[in-house]
N, C-alpha and C positions, 0 to 999 in steps of 0.2 A: 559260166565262170570257170576259168582254168585253174586247176590245183597246181601247187608247186611240184607235186609228185606225178603229174600227168604229162606224158610226152605227146607232142603233136603227132597226128597219125603218120605224117611223112617221115618221122624219125623212129617209128616202131620197127624194130628189126625182125624180119621174117626169114625163116630158113628157106632159101631158094633151092637148096639141094634136097629137100624133103620130097619123098615120092608120094606123100599123102595129098589128097585133093584140097584140104583146108588152106594150106599156105598159098596155093595158086589163086584161090578165091580172095584171100586177104590182099594179095598183090593187086588184083583187079580192083578191089574196093579202094586201096590206097591210090591207084591211078585216077579213079573217078573222083576221089576226094580232093586230089591236087588240082584238078581242073574245075574250078569253082563254077564257071558258067555252065558247063555240061552237067555238073552235079545239081545245080539249081533247076535246070530243065527237067532232069529226071525226077527230082522231088516234086516239082510242079505237076508233071504228068501223073505221078502217083496220087497226089492230092486231088487232082481233077477226076480221077477214076473212082474215088470214094463217093458214096451217095451224097448228093448235094444237101439233103436235109440233115446231115450229121453236123454237129458242132465240132469243127476241127481244132478248137482251142481247149477242148476238154477230152477226157479219156483216161486211160491208165497213166498214173503219174510215172514219169521217167521214160516213157516211150514217146520218142519224137520220130519224125519221118526218116531221119538217118538210121535210127535203130531198126525201124520197120524194114527199111531197105536191106540192111545188113542181115537180119534174120531171114527175110524172104530169099535173099541171094544164097545164103547157106542152105536153107531148106531145099531149094530147087537144085542147087549145085551138087549137093550131097545125096539128094533123093532120100532124105531121112524122115523119120516120123517125128511127131512133136515131142515125144519123150526124149529122144536123142538131142533134138534142138534145145530143149529146156536144159538138159545136162550141159551142153556146150555153153549156153548163155550164162549158166551159173558157175561153171568151173574152169572154162578155158581161159588161161591168162591173157593171151594176145587178144582174144575176142573182148574180154573185159576192158582192155586198153583201148581198143577201137571204139567201144561204147562210150568211154570216158571223154572222147574227143568232142 
């Protein structure tokens, strides 16, 4: 369900002049999200790699495959620890907007 206050990921403005790694990762995620067929293939591959005896319809509330992909991409792209990733997930405005998509 889309909120009145939620921008589609394609419309989220990302600072392309930033020298930080995070905006570059967000631009890549935006590109993937725009290409629905490619995104679906990636999410299916992710789902298939999870143990088959897991119930994919249960788990942590609010965590879907898109959010797992976003967090995994950030963790790998930034080579950060889980404390830093948690701080980003809880406090970074653009990341919160990407989650809301």
